[in-house]
C-alpha positions in Angstrom: 33.4 -36.3 -17.4 30.9 -38.4 -19.5 30.4 -42.2 -19.2 29.0 -44.2 -22.0 28.1 -47.9 -21.8 27.1 -50.3 -24.6 25.5 -53.4 -23.3 22.7 -55.9 -24.0 20.2 -56.4 -21.3 19.2 -60.0 -21.0 17.0 -59.4 -18.1 15.1 -56.4 -16.6 17.4 -56.6 -13.5 20.6 -56.1 -15.6 19.0 -53.1 -17.2 18.3 -51.5 -13.8 21.8 -52.3 -12.6 23.4 -50.7 -15.7 21.3 -47.5 -15.2 22.3 -47.3 -11.6 26.0 -47.6 -12.4 25.7 -44.9 -15.0 24.0 -42.5 -12.6 26.5 -43.2 -9.8 29.4 -42.5 -12.2 27.8 -39.3 -13.5 27.1 -38.0 -10.0 30.7 -38.5 -8.9 31.7 -35.4 -10.8 31.4 -32.2 -8.7 29.0 -29.7 -10.0 29.7 -27.0 -7.4 32.8 -25.7 -5.6 33.3 -26.6 -2.0 32.2 -24.1 0.6 34.6 -21.4 1.6 36.1 -21.1 5.1 34.9 -18.1 7.1 38.2 -16.4 6.4 38.0 -17.1 2.7 34.4 -16.0 2.6 35.4 -12.7 4.2 37.6 -11.9 1.2 34.7 -12.4 -1.2 32.7 -9.4 0.1 32.7 -6.2 -1.9 32.4 -3.2 0.5 32.2 0.5 0.2 35.5 2.1 1.2 33.9 3.5 4.3 33.1 0.1 5.7 35.1 -2.8 7.3 33.9 -6.3 7.9 35.0 -9.0 10.3 33.9 -12.4 11.6 31.8 -12.2 14.8 30.5 -15.8 14.9 30.9 -18.8 12.7 30.4 -22.6 12.7 30.5 -24.7 14.9 29.2 -22.1 17.3 26.2 -21.1 15.1 24.2 -23.0 12.4 21.6 -21.6 10.1 21.1 -18.3 11.9 18.0 -16.1 11.0 17.9 -13.4 13.7 20.3 -11.8 16.2 19.5 -9.5 19.1 21.3 -8.0 22.1 19.5 -7.8 25.4 19.6 -5.1 28.0 22.9 -6.5 29.5 24.6 -6.6 26.1 24.3 -10.4 25.7 23.9 -11.6 22.2 21.3 -14.3 21.3 20.8 -15.9 17.9 17.9 -18.0 16.7 18.7 -21.0 14.4 16.4 -22.5 11.9 18.0 -25.8 10.6 14.6 -27.3 9.6 14.1 -24.8 6.8 12.8 -25.2 4.1 11.0 -28.3 5.2 8.4 -28.3 7.9 9.6 -30.2 11.0 8.0 -33.5 11.8 5.8 -33.7 14.8 7.9 -33.8 18.0 11.2 -33.5 16.1 11.6 -29.7 15.6 15.3 -28.7 15.6 15.0 -24.9 16.0 17.3 -23.5 18.6 18.3 -20.2 20.4 21.9 -19.9 21.4 23.6 -17.4 23.8 26.8 -16.2 22.0 29.8 -15.7 24.3 33.3 -14.3 23.8 35.2 -15.8 26.8 38.7 -14.6 25.9 37.8 -11.0 24.8 39.2 -11.3 21.3 35.9 -10.1 19.7 35.0 -13.5 18.3 32.4 -16.0 19.6 34.0 -19.1 21.1 31.1 -20.5 23.2 27.4 -20.8 22.4 25.3 -22.7 25.0 21.8 -23.6 23.9 19.3 -21.3 25.5 16.3 -23.2 24.1 15.8 -26.0 21.7 13.0 -28.1 20.0 11.5 -25.0 18.6 9.3 -25.3 15.5 10.2 -22.7 12.9 11.3 -19.9 15.3 12.2 -16.9 13.2 12.5 -13.9 15.5 13.5 -13.0 19.1 13.1 -9.9 21.2 14.6 -9.2 24.7 11.9 -8.6 27.4 12.4 -8.3 31.1 15.3 -10.7 31.4 14.0 -13.2 28.9 13.2 -13.5 25.2 9.9 -13.2 23.3 10.0 -15.7 20.4 7.9 -16.0 17.2 7.4 -19.7 16.4 4.2 -20.0 14.5 1.5 -20.7 15.5 2.7 -19.1 18.7 4.4 -16.1 20.2 6.2 -17.4 23.4 8.1 -16.0 26.3 11.3 -17.9 27.4 13.4 -17.1 30.5 16.3 -18.4 32.4 15.5 -18.0 36.1 18.4 -19.9 37.7 21.4 -18.5 35.8 22.5 -21.6 33.9 22.1 -19.9 30.5 19.2 -22.2 29.6 15.5 -21.2 29.5 13.6 -23.1 32.2 10.3 -21.3 31.8 8.3 -21.3 28.5 5.0 -19.4 28.3 2.8 -19.3 25.3 1.6 -15.6 25.1 -0.4 -15.7 21.8 -1.7 -18.5 19.7 -3.6 -18.9 16.5 -1.1 -17.6 13.9 -0.8 -19.2 10.4 1.9 -21.9 10.3 1.8 -23.5 6.8 4.6 -21.5 5.1 7.7 -20.7 7.0 8.4 -17.7 4.6 5.1 -16.1 5.4 4.5 -16.5 9.1 4.6 -14.3 12.2 8.1 -12.8 12.5 10.3 -9.6 12.8 9.6 -8.5 16.4 10.4 -4.8 16.8 9.8 -2.3 19.7 8.2 1.0 18.9 8.6 4.4 20.6 4.9 4.0 21.6 5.8 1.0 23.8 4.1 -1.4 21.4 5.9 -4.5 20.0 5.3 -4.9 16.3 5.4 -8.1 14.2 5.1 -9.0 10.5 2.3 -11.4 9.8 2.3 -11.3 5.9 -1.5 -10.7 6.1 -2.1 -14.4 6.9 -5.4 -15.5 8.3 -5.6 -16.3 12.0 -7.8 -15.9 15.1 -5.5 -14.8 17.9 -5.9 -15.7 21.6 -3.9 -14.1 24.5 -3.2 -16.5 27.3 -3.1 -13.7 29.9 -6.6 -12.6 29.0 -8.6 -15.7 28.5 -11.9 -13.8 28.7 -11.1 -11.8 25.5 -12.6 -12.8 22.1 -10.5 -13.9 19.2 -8.8 -11.2 17.3 -8.6 -11.7 13.5 -5.3 -10.7 11.8 -6.4 -11.6 8.3 -4.9 -9.1 5.9 -2.9 -7.5 8.7 0.3 -7.5 10.8 0.2 -7.7 14.6 1.2 -5.5 17.6 0.9 -6.0 21.4 1.7 -4.5 24.8 2.5 -6.9 27.5 2.6 -4.2 30.2 -1.1 -3.4 29.5 -2.3 -6.8 28.2 -3.3 -5.2 24.8 -3.1 -6.7 21.3 -4.6 -5.8 18.0 -4.1 -6.0 14.2 -1.7 -3.5 12.5 -1.5 -2.3 8.9 0.7 -4.3 6.6 1.3 -6.8 5.5 5.1 -7.2 5.9 7.1 -10.3 5.3 10.8 -10.3 6.3 12.7 -7.5 8.0 11.1 -4.6 9.9 12.4 -1.4 11.3 10.8 1.7 13.0 12.4 5.1 12.6 12.6 7.8 15.4 9.0 9.0 14.6 7.5 5.5 14.8 7.1 5.0 11.1 7.3 1.3 10.1 9.3 -0.1 7.2 9.5 -3.7 6.0 10.6 -5.8 3.1 9.0 -8.5 0.9 10.5 -11.2 -1.4 10.2 -9.0 -4.6 9.9 -5.5 -3.0 13.0 -3.9 -1.5 11.2 -1.7 1.1 7.6 -0.8 1.9 6.0 1.6 4.4 2.4 1.2 5.8 1.4 4.8 6.0 -1.9 4.7 7.9 -2.2 2.6 11.1 -4.9 -0.1 11.2 -6.7 1.6 14.1 -7.3 4.7 12.0 -8.4 2.9 8.9 -11.0 0.9 10.9 -12.3 3.4 13.4 -14.6 5.1 10.8 -18.2 4.0 11.4 -18.7 3.3 7.7 -15.5 1.4 7.2 -14.9 -1.5 6.9 -18.3 -2.3 5.5 -19.1 -6.0 5.0 -22.8 -5.6 4.3 -22.1 -5.9 0.5 -21.0 -9.5 1.0 -17.9 -11.3 -0.3 -17.3 -11.7 -4.0 -14.5 -10.8 -6.4 -14.9 -7.4 -8.1 -12.7 -4.7 -9.6 -14.7 -1.5 -9.1 -17.9 0.1 -7.6 -20.0 2.7 -9.3 -21.9 5.0 -6.9 -24.7 7.4 -8.0 -23.9 11.1 -7.4 -26.5 11.3 -4.6 -24.9 8.3 -2.8 -28.3 6.5 -2.9 -27.2 3.3 -4.7 -24.0 1.4 -5.7 -23.5 -1.1 -8.5 -20.7 -3.6 -9.2 -20.1 -6.9 -11.0 -18.4 -10.2 -10.1 -15.0 -10.6 -11.8 -15.5 -14.3 -12.1 -15.9 -16.5 -15.1 -18.5 -18.7 -13.4 -20.1 -16.2 -11.0 -20.1 -12.9 -13.0 -23.2 -11.5 -11.3 -24.5 -7.9 -11.3 -25.1 -6.5 -7.8 -26.9 -3.4 -6.5 -26.6 -2.1 -2.9 -29.1 0.5 -1.5 -27.8 2.0 1.8 -30.1 2.5 4.7 -29.2 6.2 4.5 -27.6 7.8 1.4 -23.9 7.9 1.9 -23.8 5.4 4.8 -22.8 2.1 3.1 -22.3 0.3 6.5 -25.8 -0.9 6.3 -28.4 -1.5 3.7 -30.0 -4.1 1.3 -28.1 -6.2 -1.2 -29.6 -7.3 -4.6 -28.5 -9.4 -7.5 -29.8 -9.3 -11.1 -31.9 -12.2 -12.3 -32.5 -12.4 -16.1 -32.3 -14.9 -18.9 -30.2 -15.3 -22.1 -32.9 -13.4 -24.0 -32.1 -10.3 -21.9 -34.5 -7.4 -22.3 -35.8 -7.3 -18.7 -34.7 -8.5 -15.3 -35.6 -8.5 -11.7 -33.5 -7.5 -8.6 -33.5 -10.4 -6.1 -32.6 -9.4 -2.5 -29.7 -11.3 -1.0 -29.5 -11.9 2.8 -26.6 -9.9 4.3 -27.4 -9.6 8.0 -25.2 -12.2 9.6 -21.5 -12.9 9.0 -22.4 -16.3 7.6 -24.7 -14.7 5.1 -22.1 -12.2 4.0 -19.5 -14.9 3.6 -21.9 -16.9 1.4 -23.0 -14.2 -1.1 -22.1 -16.2 -4.2 -24.0 -19.3 -3.2 -27.1 -17.2 -2.1 -26.9 -15.4 -5.5 -26.8 -18.6 -7.4 -29.9 -19.9 -5.5 -31.7 -16.6 -6.3 -31.2 -17.3 -10.0 -28.6 -14.7 -10.7 -27.4 -14.5 -14.4 -23.8 -15.1 -15.1 -22.4 -12.4 -17.5 -18.8 -13.9 -17.2 -16.1 -11.7 -15.7 -17.5 -8.3 -15.2 -14.5 -6.0 -14.9 -16.0 -2.6 -14.9 -19.4 -1.0 -14.1 -20.1 2.7 -14.9 -23.2 5.0 -14.7 -23.6 6.7 -18.0 -24.5 10.3 -18.5 -27.9 9.0 -19.8 -28.5 7.4 -16.4 -28.1 3.8 -17.7 -25.8 1.3 -16.2 -23.0 0.1 -18.5 -20.7 -2.9 -17.7 -17.9 -4.8 -19.4 -18.1 -8.5 -19.8 -14.5 -9.3 -20.4 -14.9 -13.0 -21.2 -17.7 -12.5 -23.8 -16.1 -9.4 -25.2 -19.3 -7.4 -24.9 -20.5 -4.1 -23.3 -24.0 -4.4 -21.8 -26.3 -1.7 -20.5 -29.7 -1.4 -18.8 -32.1 1.0 -17.2 -32.7 0.5 -13.5 -36.4 0.8 -12.7 -36.2 0.1 -9.0 -37.3 -3.5 -8.4 -36.6 -4.4 -12.0 -34.5 -3.4 -15.0 -35.5 -2.7 -18.6 -33.7 -2.1 -21.9 -31.1 -4.8 -20.9 -29.0 -5.7 -23.9 -25.7 -5.6 -25.7 -24.5 -2.1 -26.4 -21.2 -3.1 -28.1 -20.9 -6.6 -29.6 -17.6 -8.6 -29.8 -17.0 -8.5 -33.6 -14.9 -6.9 -36.3 -15.5 -3.2 -36.9 -14.3 -1.0 -39.8 -13.2 1.5 -37.2 -12.6 4.6 -39.4 -13.3 3.5 -42.9 -9.7 3.7 -44.1 -7.3 2.4 -41.4 -4.6 2.1 -40.2 -6.4 -0.3 -37.8 -9.4 -1.1 -39.8 -10.9 -3.7 -39.5 -10.2 -4.4 -35.8 -11.9 -6.9 -33.5 -13.6 -5.6 -30.3 -12.7 -8.1 -27.6 -11.6 -8.4 -24.0 -13.1 -5.1 -22.8 -11.9 -4.0 -19.3 -11.8 -0.4 -18.0 -14.6 2.0 -19.0 -15.0 5.8 -18.8 -17.3 8.4 -20.2 -16.0 11.8 -21.5 -17.8 15.1 -21.4 -19.6 14.4 -24.7 -21.1 11.1 -23.6 -18.6 9.0 -25.6 -17.7 5.7 -23.9 -14.0 4.9 -23.8 -13.0 1.2 -23.5 -9.6 -0.2 -22.7 -8.9 -3.7 -24.1 -7.2 -6.2 -21.9 -6.0 -8.9 -24.4 -5.6 -9.4 -28.1 -4.3 -6.1 -29.6 -4.9 -4.1 -26.4 -6.6 -1.3 -28.3 -8.0 1.9 -26.8 -11.6 2.3 -28.2 -14.1 5.1 -28.2 -17.8 4.5 -28.7 -20.3 7.2 -29.7 -23.5 7.4 -27.7 -25.2 7.0 -31.1 -23.6 3.6 -31.7 -25.9 0.7 -32.6 -25.4 -2.8 -34.1 -27.1 -1.6 -37.3 -25.2 1.7 -37.5 -21.8 1.2 -35.7 -20.1 4.4 -34.4 -17.0 3.0 -32.9 -13.3 3.7 -33.5 -9.9 2.6 -32.4 -8.4 5.7 -30.8 -4.9 4.1 -30.3 -3.1 0.9 -30.2 -0.7 0.4 -27.4 3.1 -0.4 -27.5 4.0 -4.1 -27.8 3.2 -6.1 -24.7 1.2 -3.3 -23.0 -2.1 -3.5 -21.2 -3.9 -0.1 -21.0 -5.5 0.5 -17.6 -6.9 3.0 -15.2 -8.5 5.4 -17.7 -9.9 8.6 -16.1 -10.6 12.3 -17.0 -9.9 15.6 -15.3 -13.1 17.2 -14.0 -13.2 19.6 -17.0 -12.6 16.6 -19.4 -9.7 18.4 -21.0 -7.2 15.8 -20.0 -7.3 12.0 -20.1 -5.1 9.8 -18.1 -4.1 6.2 -19.0 -1.5 3.8 -17.5 0.4 1.2 -19.6 1.2 -1.9 -17.7 4.1 -4.3 -18.4 5.2 -3.1 -21.9 7.7 -5.5 -23.5 11.1 -4.6 -22.0 12.7 -5.2 -25.4 10.8 -2.3 -27.0 13.4 0.0 -28.5 11.5 2.4 -30.8 11.5 6.0 -29.4 8.4 8.2 -29.9 8.3 12.0 -29.3 5.7 13.2 -26.8 4.0 16.5 -26.7 6.8 18.1 -24.8 9.4 17.0 -27.4 10.9 14.2 -25.3 11.7 10.9 -27.0 10.0 8.1 -25.0 10.7 4.4 -25.2 7.8 2.3 -23.9 9.8 -0.4 -22.3 8.5 -0.1 -18.7 5.3 0.9 -16.8 4.2 4.3 -18.0 1.3 6.8 -17.3 0.1 9.0 -20.1 -1.8 12.3 -20.2 -3.6 12.9 -23.4 -5.3 16.1 -24.5 -6.1 18.2 -27.6 -3.2 20.2 -29.1 -4.5 23.5 -27.7 -4.3 22.1 -24.2 -1.1 20.0 -24.4 2.1 20.3 -26.4 5.3 22.3 -26.9 3.4 25.4 -27.8 1.6 25.5 -24.4 4.5 24.2 -22.3 7.0 27.2 -22.7 9.1 26.0 -19.8 10.6 22.7 -18.7 11.5 22.5 -15.0 14.7 20.8 -13.8 15.8 20.4 -10.2 13.0 22.1 -8.4 13.8 22.2 -4.7 12.2 23.4 -1.5 14.1 24.2 1.7 13.0 25.6 5.0 15.2 28.4 6.2 14.5 29.8 9.7 10.8 30.7 9.6 10.6 30.8 5.8 10.8 28.6 2.7 13.2 28.9 -0.2 11.9 27.7 -3.6 14.5 27.2 -6.3 14.2 25.9 -9.9 16.1 25.7 -13.1 14.2 26.4 -16.3 14.9 25.5 -19.9 13.2 27.1 -22.9 11.8 30.2 -21.2 11.9 32.6 -24.2 8.2 32.6 -24.6 7.6 33.1 -20.9 6.5 36.4 -19.4 6.6 35.4 -15.7 6.4 32.7 -13.1 3.7 32.8 -10.4 4.5 31.0 -7.1 1.4 29.5 -5.4 1.0 27.9 -2.0 -1.5 25.5 -0.5 -2.2 23.9 2.9 -3.9 20.8 1.4 -2.3 20.4 -2.0 -5.6 21.2 -3.7 -6.6 24.8 -3.1 -3.7 27.2 -4.0 -3.2 30.9 -3.4 -0.7 33.1 -5.3 2.0 34.4 -3.0 4.4 36.1 -5.4 5.7 36.4 -9.0 9.1 36.2 -10.7 10.0 37.6 -14.1 11.6 35.1 -16.5 14.9 35.6 -18.2 15.1 35.6 -22.0 17.8 32.8 -21.9 17.9 29.1 -21.1 19.4 27.3 -18.1 18.6 30.0 -15.6 18.3 29.3 -11.9 15.4 31.1 -10.1 14.9 31.6 -6.4 11.9 32.8 -4.4 11.6 33.1 -0.7 8.4 32.7 1.2 8.9 34.6 4.5 5.4 34.2 5.8 4.9 30.5 6.5 1.5 29.5 7.8 1.1 27.6 11.1 0.9 24.1 9.5 2.9 20.9 9.5 2.9 20.6 5.7 2.9 23.3 2.9 2.6 22.6 -0.8 4.0 24.8 -3.6 3.6 24.9 -7.4 4.7 27.3 -10.1 2.4 28.7 -12.8 4.0 29.0 -16.2 2.4 31.9 -18.0 3.0 32.3 -21.8 3.2 35.7 -23.3 0.2 34.8 -25.4 -1.9 34.2 -22.2 -2.3 30.5 -21.5 -0.8 29.2 -18.2 0.0 25.6 -17.1 1.4 24.4 -13.8 4.5 22.7 -12.6 4.3 19.6 -10.5 3.2 20.2 -6.9 5.9 19.8 -4.3 5.4 19.3 -0.5 7.5 20.8 2.3 7.4 19.5 5.8 7.6 22.4 8.3 9.8 22.0 11.4 8.3 24.4 13.9 11.5 25.5 15.5 10.1 28.6 17.0 6.8 27.1 18.2 4.7 29.3 20.4 3.5 26.5 22.6 5.5 24.4 25.1 4.1 21.8 27.5 5.8 20.5 30.7 4.6 17.6 32.8 4.9 18.3 36.5 6.2 15.8 39.0 2.7 15.0 40.3 1.8 13.6 36.8 -1.7 15.0 37.2 -0.9 18.5 35.9 0.8 19.8 32.8 2.2 23.4 32.6 1.5 25.2 29.4 3.6 28.2 28.1 1.7 29.8 25.2 2.8 32.9 23.3 0.1 35.0 21.7 0.3 38.1 19.4 -3.0 39.3 20.6 -5.4 39.4 23.6 -8.1 36.9 22.6 -10.1 33.8 23.4 -8.5 30.5 22.6 -9.9 26.9 22.5 -7.8 24.1 24.1 -8.2 20.5 23.0 -6.4 17.4 24.2 -6.4 14.3 22.0 -5.4 10.8 23.0 -3.3 8.4 20.9 -6.4 7.2 19.0 -7.3 10.7 17.9 -10.2 11.0 20.3 -10.8 14.3 22.1 -10.5 13.8 25.9 -10.4 17.4 27.1 -11.7 20.8 26.0 -11.5 24.2 27.5 -12.1 27.9 26.4 -9.6 30.3 27.9 -8.6 34.0 27.6 -5.0 34.8 26.8 -3.1 38.1 26.8 -0.6 39.5 24.4 2.8 37.9 25.0 3.7 34.8 27.1 0.8 33.1 28.9 1.5 30.5 31.7 -1.3 28.2 32.9 -1.9 24.6 34.2 -4.2 21.9 33.0 -5.4 19.1 35.3 -5.0 15.7 33.7 -5.8 13.5 36.8 -8.7 11.9 34.9 -6.5 10.8 32.0 -4.9 7.3 31.9 -1.1 7.1 31.3 -0.2 7.5 27.7 0.7 9.9 24.9 -1.4 12.9 24.2 -1.5 16.0 21.9 -2.5 19.5 23.1 -3.9 21.7 20.4 -4.7 25.5 20.8 -6.9 27.3 18.3 -6.6 31.0 18.2 -8.6 32.4 15.2 -7.0 30.9 12.1 -3.9 29.9 14.1 -3.4 26.3 15.2 -0.6 25.2 17.5 0.0 21.7 18.7 2.4 20.0 21.1 2.7 16.4 22.3 3.1 15.3 26.0 3.2 12.0 27.9 1.5 11.3 31.2 
């Protein structure tokens, strides 16, 4: 419904009144349908035929629920967040936790006393020893009902210091792990965490991390992340979580393993934005540049000992617009304050701004090359120790007649990003912006005698990234980011497949003799690995095997070094299923397989590498914890009479016990004293020659 008014405003007040009347009339028309009743809403769900859905709780017994848990007695608690999306005003937080009760046994909640209220942005709850642990940034609290009136009468702040400026990115998603730690998503937000039960401990930073804690041992620490909403741990303790734009993520390596290495993390290089680091082959020096339009400085780091980048001296390059020469100025990097102030110290030292350095590489001639993306130039220099020489522009940002005839000539060299050298000393440059060309620059290139070509232009909307070469320089790899999703033109690749570049793509590029239909006699479809008893079955379907003489099956323990374990003759027809059985599996947790495609003319190429996780059903080691808790009984089966080495590792991967022992052929039974080990989870490993067996136990 539209309202139109024709009027003459004789005063400013009348004009305002007319405008208000028009707005009120326009707003009286409903833009959205009324909310559905719970029963009507139930009918709107679309479910798989294997599922049913029913109402468990609805208004007025719940309002704005964000998390639901059941405690050890089966009681259901829900946390409500009515303040969202606005931060609550001081002293007026409306967050609540309700106890959900079904008093008549019909399976639907009909009573919901308030367990706790006045909570500020509570997002997650977890049952613990008769109470609830609650995340309500900046706190993790413990609430408990001690008198049985269904309302929490004790409220303890366990942890404080969490970020609390964005309710969609705060501490949340409490989950219990099989290792007895409680895990929480922190979205990587900065915070210095204090534990009220251990006031003598120092702050723990959770910047860039999630969080985990054990109340039974008064322990807490950062954990790998960062997760946002939703978290779950599987039966092996692997964590999975979600994020606004990502359906599911898994943090593979725990924080404690990533940060136990003595060289990692290294903050001695200071803090500044950069995209890569170039390290000399002898590990004696590292170079990088600032990816910053106003602080695009060139840095050099010399470690105290080659290869140990946890300590050393930091330098920044001082020069002038005339270039030619420059001096390395040392930047203080001893204290945390100095390392956090690298850019300001560099500016004071007279560092020259090259404007957005996005890649630094060490050339085969020993010179240092770097891309200045904002100026469109490639610079290079010779490092003379305390100074640099031959500092100048190697490739200028200008138009080049790239091949004398086109189709891309002339083209402008601009926005250089990734750099890489091939085996002949040519510099490859990926352009980030403009036409997004892929360039190749000869080592003989000069401004007076240009030797530069456009190797390729990328599909519409693409940004070429991540260029690298195989160790023998036969293959080049390039990724194409964010091509235009509306691209529709199909192009045949070397294997004869028609490719439409309408999504992220990685390319492998090589000479015709190394890549193409002639050297790829077989296409693999549906390659599968399956463990059967103590062996592995490898199956695959091949298409186009007429030119093939055989398949060689290869196995590896690390996915890098492969050994041939068998061969299979190829059939002279298409669409053939092949099967190979590996009946001699090594003692390992993971095994990798690949298939070599051997052409009758001689050249061979390889299939993709596939991993197989081995389930050691018939393990030759078993560990039993005796009732005293200070002894474990080991049953070990050996095929020989020999010496074995026993190792016990704790949950952090540190060796806590070692013993050399003689074993006989057959079953060996012996005890190991563990009275000096604290309670926890351990792994016993037994080395017998090339054989390694492992088994976990708990004290």
